[in-house]
N, C-alpha and C positions, 0 to 999 in steps of 0.2 A: 605486428610491424606494419606501419603505414607505407603506402607507395612512395610518399614524398618525405625525404629527410628535412629537418628544419633548416638546413643550410641552403635549401633551394632559394634562388634569388628572385625577387619580384621585379617587374619592369620599373617600379618606382625607385629601385635601389641602384640603377645603372648610372653611368657617368652623364653629366650634363651636356658634354660635347658629343654630338652624334657620331657613332662609330658602328662597327660591325659586331655582331654577336660572336661569342666564343665558338670554336669548332667542337663538336661532340667528340669525346674521347673514344679511341678505338680506331681500327683500320677500316677503310672503305669496304674491303672484302668481308670483314667480320660483320659489319652492319648489314651488308647485303644478305649474307647467309642467315643471319638471325631473322631478318625480314621475311625471307622465303619460308623459313621453318615455322615461325610463330608470329604473324603480323600483329596480332593484338598485344602479345607480350612485348614485342619490339617497341611499340608506341608507348606502352606503360613504362618501360625501362628508360626511354628517352626523357619522359616527364619527370624522372627522379632527379635530374641534374640541374636544369635551369629553366626559367620561364621562356627564354628565347635562346635557341642554339642553331648552329649551322651543321647540316648533315652532308657528308661527302660519300658518294657511292662510286663504284667502278665506272670507267669510261667517261669520267669527267662530269657525271651527273651531280648536281649540287642543289640543295634546298635549304630553306629556313624551316624550323619547326617551332611553333609557338604553343605553349601550354598555360597561358595566362588569360584570365577573363577579360581584362581591359584590352588586350590585343585582339581577342576574338570579337569583342563588341565593336572595336574600331573597324576591323576588316569586313565583318559581315553586316554591320548595321550603320555605323556612323560614316564610313567611307566606302560603302559598297560599290560606288561608281568608279572608285580608284582601283580597288582590288577585284578584278574580274575573274571569271572561271578560267583556269589555266588552258593555254593552247594545247597542252597534252590531252585535255579532256574534250576540247571542242573540235579537234581535228578528226572529223568523222571518217575520212578516208583512211587515216592511219588506224583508227579503232575498228573499222569495219562495221559501223553502225549508221543508220539514217539520221539526218538532222532532226532535232526536236527542241522543245522549249528550253530545257535545262542546259543544252549544249550550245545555246546561242551566246556568243561572246560579246557582240556589240550591245552596249547598254541600251541605246534607243530602240534597237530591234527587239531586244528582250522586253522592254517596258511595255510597248504596245501589245505584244503577244500576251503578256501576263494580264494586262487589263481586260483583254477579250476573254481570257480563260477563267478569270476570277469568279464571275457571277454563278456558274454552276456549282461552285464549291462553298457557297455561303451556307452557314449553319442551318438556316431554315429549310433550304432545298435538300441538304443531306439528310435531314430528319425523315424525309419521305421514304428513304431507302431502308428504314428500320425494319419494316415488316418483311422485306425480302431477305435481309440478313438473318432474321429469326427463322424464317421458313427453311432457308438453305442449311442453316446449322442443325435444325431439328432433323432434317432429312439425313444428313451425314452421320449424326450421332445416334440415330434410332436403334441401330443394332449393336452398339458398343457392348452392352451388357451380355448379349448372346455370344459375342466373340471372346469375352473374358479378358485375356491378357493380350495387349497390343504391343507388338515388337517396337514400334516407333510412332509415338503420338505426333512427333514433329512432321512426319510424312502425312498423317491425317490432316494436320492443320494446313499444310501446303496444298493438299487436295481441296480443302474447304475454301481457302482464300482465292485460289485461281478460279474456282467455280463462281465465287461471289463477284470478283472483279469482271469476269466474263459476262455475268448476268447484268451487273450494274452499268457496265460500259456499253455493251452491245446487245443485251438481251440474247446472248448466244447460248448454245447448247452445251451439254456435258462433253460432247465430242470436240467442239471448238475449244473448250477449256483444256482438254488433253493436248491438243495441238500447241496451244500457247505455253502450256507448262513444259512440254518437251523442249521447245525453243528456248525458253527462259533458263531452264536448268543447264542446257548446253552452253548458252551465252555466259552464264555466271562462271562456269568452270573454265571456259576458254578465256574469258576476260581476266580472271585471276592469273592464269598461267602467262598470258601476254603482258599483263601489268607488271609482273615480277620477273620478267625476262629482260636481260640487258640488250638482247638482239631481237628486233622485231622483223621477222620475215615479211616481205610484201604479201599482201592478202591475195594478190592475183596468182601467186604460186600455187599449183594444184596439190598442195599437201593434204593428207587425209583430214586433218582437223579443220582446215579451211573449207574443204568441200562439204564436210558434214554440217558446219555452221551455216554455210551459204544455202544448203538445201533446206535446212529447218527454217531459216529466216524467210526464204521464199514461200514455204508452206504456210507460215504464220501470216505473212503479208497477204497472201491469196485469201486466207480465211477472213482477215479483217476487211479487205476490199469487198468480198462477197456480202458480209454483214452490212457494211455501210451502204453499198449500192442497193441492196434489197430494201433498206429503210428509205432511201431516197425515192425508190419506185413506189412507195406507199404501202409496203408490207406491214400488216398489223403485228404487234408483238404483245406478249403477256406482261411486258414491263413498260407501260406508257410513261413518257417523260423521264426516261433514263438519261444518263450522262451523254449518250450519243445524240439524243434528241436536242439536248441543250447546246451541244457543240455545233450541230448542223444548223441551229438557229442563227449562228454567227458566221456561217459559211456564205461566201460571196462567189457565185459561179462566174462572175465577170472579173474577179480579182486577177491581177497580174503580179508576177514575182516582184517583190520590193514594195508593193502597196500595203497599207495597214489594214489588211483583211486576210482571212484565212482561205487558202486554196484547199481543195479536197485532199490533195496529197499531204499538205501540212496537218490537216485534221487526222489523217491516218497515222502520221508520225507521232503526233501528240498522244493519240490513243495508245500507241505502243509504249510511249514514255510512262503514261499513267498505269498501264498494265504491269510494267516492271515494278513501279513503286508500290502499287496496291497488292501485288502478289507476295513479295518477300518480306516487306516491313511487318505486316500484320502476322504472317505465319511465324516468323522468328520471334516476334514479341510474345505470342501465345505460347510458343514452345518453352522459352525461358521463364515465362511467368508461372506456368504450371510446375516446372521444375523447382523454382524458388518456393512457391507456396507449399508444395508437397514436402519440402525439406525444412519448413519452418512452421511447425504445428500451431504456434501461438498466432501467427499471421492468418493461417487457414481458418482457425476457430473464429477469429474476429471478423473475417471476410464472410464466412458462411452466416454468421449471426446477422450481419447487415443485410445480406441478400434475402434471408428469410423474413426479417422484420419488415423490410420495405416492400418486397414483392408479394409476400404471403402466398407463394406458390404459382402466381400468374407469370406469363412470359414478360420479359422486360420490353420497354419501348424507348424510343429516343428521349421522351419526356422524363424517363427515370434516371438518366445519366447524372443530372445534378443532385438527385436524391441518394446517390451511392458514393459519397465522398471518399470512403476508405478504399473502395474498389479503384477509384481514380488514383489514389495515392499508391496503391500496389502496382498499377500499370506504369506510373511515372517512375517509381523506384526500379522497376524492371528495365525501363528504357535508360535509366542512369547507368546501371551496371552493365547492361548489354545494349548500347545504343545501336540503332539500325545502321547508321553511318558513323564509324568510330574515328574517321579521319577525313578531312576535306582539303582540297587543293585549290589555292587561289594564286593569281599572278598580279604583281603590281604593274598597272598600266602606265603609271608615271611614278617618279621618285616621291618619297614621303619620309618625314622625320617624326619619330614617335618613341616615347619612353627611353630617350637617350640613344636610340639607334637610327642610323640612316638606312633607308630601304631603297636601293637602286631600282630604277625602272627595269622591268623584266624579271625581277626576283620571283622565284617559285616558292610559295609558302604553304606548308602543311599545317593545318589547324588540328591540334592533337586533342580531339574530343574525348578519347579514351582516358587520357591522363587528367584532363580538366574535370571529368566526372568523378575522379577519385582524389581530388586535391583537398587535404584536410583544412585548408583555409575556407572552404565553402561547405564542407560536409562533416557532420559531427562524428559519424562512424563510417569513414570512406570505404572500407573493405566489406562491411556487413550489409546484408539485405535488410534495410530498415525503412519501411514506408513512412515513418514519422519524419523523414527528411522533407516530406511534402505537406506538413501541416501548414496552415495559413501563416502561423508565426514564423516558421522556418523559412518559408518562401519570401516573406517580407524582409528578412535580414540578408538574403542572398543577392548578389549583384546580377544584372541582366544577362551577362554572357556566360554565367557559370553552368548553365544547363541548356544544351543545344542538340537534343536528339533529332530534331527536324530542321536544324539550322535556325537562325534568327534574322531579323531585318527584312528588306524587300524581297530577297530571294528565298525566304522560308518556304519549305516544302508545301506545294499547293494541295497535296492530298493528306496532310496531317489530320485534318478534321475527320475525314472518312476513316482513316486507320484507327483513330481513337474511338470513333463511334462503333466500329466493328468489334474492337476488343471489349468495350463497355457492355455490349450486348451478348457476345459469345461466351464470355467467362461466366456470367450468372446462369445462362442456360445450361452449361455443363455442370456447374456446382449444384443446381437444383435437382439433377438426376443421377449424378455419379460421384463416387469417391475415387480420386486418382492418387495412386501411391507410386513413388519412384522406386523401381525394383533393382536399380544398379547398386553396385558395392563401392564405387568410386565417384568422386564429384564429376559432374558432367563437364566435358572439356569442349573448348572452342576449336572448331576445325579451321585450318588455314583457308582463307577466302576473302573476297571483296566485301562480304558482310559477316556478321558474327554468327555464322552457322554453328549449330550444335552437332556433336556426335549423335548417333541414334539414341532416342530417348525412350527407354523401356519403361512403360507405366502399367501397373496393375489397376484395372478398372472394375469397379464393383457398383452395382446399382444401389442407390440409397434406400 
């Protein structure tokens, strides 16, 4: 059975006179309890009904939910200056987080920051990090064969990706990586509980959870400041021209708040933003990829054949990415079924009319990426793990907004290129040396959280 029944309405089938979308069936309390229990399943269920619907939650919370490609394309790409990041996400005091690039609501402020941040993430510059990615991966997986059975490969991947992002951003140590991981894991848990709570206690209240998160945040910020200041004082590193070097190149020590230049504090905040994105996106993608590959023998056989044929036993490099097309298809299909961000929240900065609906200014709109990625209008086998969804022919027939694992348009994730490079290098390195087999007896489940975290992933690892 597909996620979407054929009765699902398209935006093209709505009335010509602008109106409001229908309200999602069910009580506000029932929606809230479903959301708390199973966020991913909740968004998939909403996508079964209509392309656009209104969602009512307790205490007067109200949102629109769109699960249609044309709406997503309009909001993220065509009219991105009209649909801004929601004030719920940009209110850093309410969220208890420092300001950063992605939380900038003002379009002009965001635009100049993005332009300054873009050059370090050009494809040619990212390619220089390939050797570091290979070295760190080889170090982590060197003793997998001796340990035999790993209880949770997902935990191994989180260790790897936080070490990588710490090395590539700061040239930091394994100890620094441990500090950052502690903080990020705590924030992910705290952020989900706070986002799914109807009552948000002021962060200044000395509650145990507030104190713990504040303590870890201070510890991580002190580590980041130490690494940045050491670099500014001329300390040599084993990673010349890393991302920190590139960011410091656009630092203006004379800059004042409001000017179109980065202060040192802004660089620290942006580094934190990049650490969050670089840590979890890649780790979760690798976790789900090896689960899917190990449970689809025909995919694994084809993938191994490509890796062996192209690389012939040598380590992969950034130049090999374009020579491993099936690997890229497997990665993208993993991101389709398990997108790193499965729902996005935007706010209409001014009124808009589209698809037969009137969008009042201030409307909060959830973009239902989870449902969009399983819509049979865009995917031949929406429920199946099928890398052939990403053949050149299939991609040419699919509209622009149907696949948005890293968002689309001007605000597309700045670090998507780095995440994809990491996955394209890490997967071949593991396949060249090991056979990973899922040892669970039930399908791997999604844990409730702000990202598509997996339950512990027990894998049997054998040397090839």
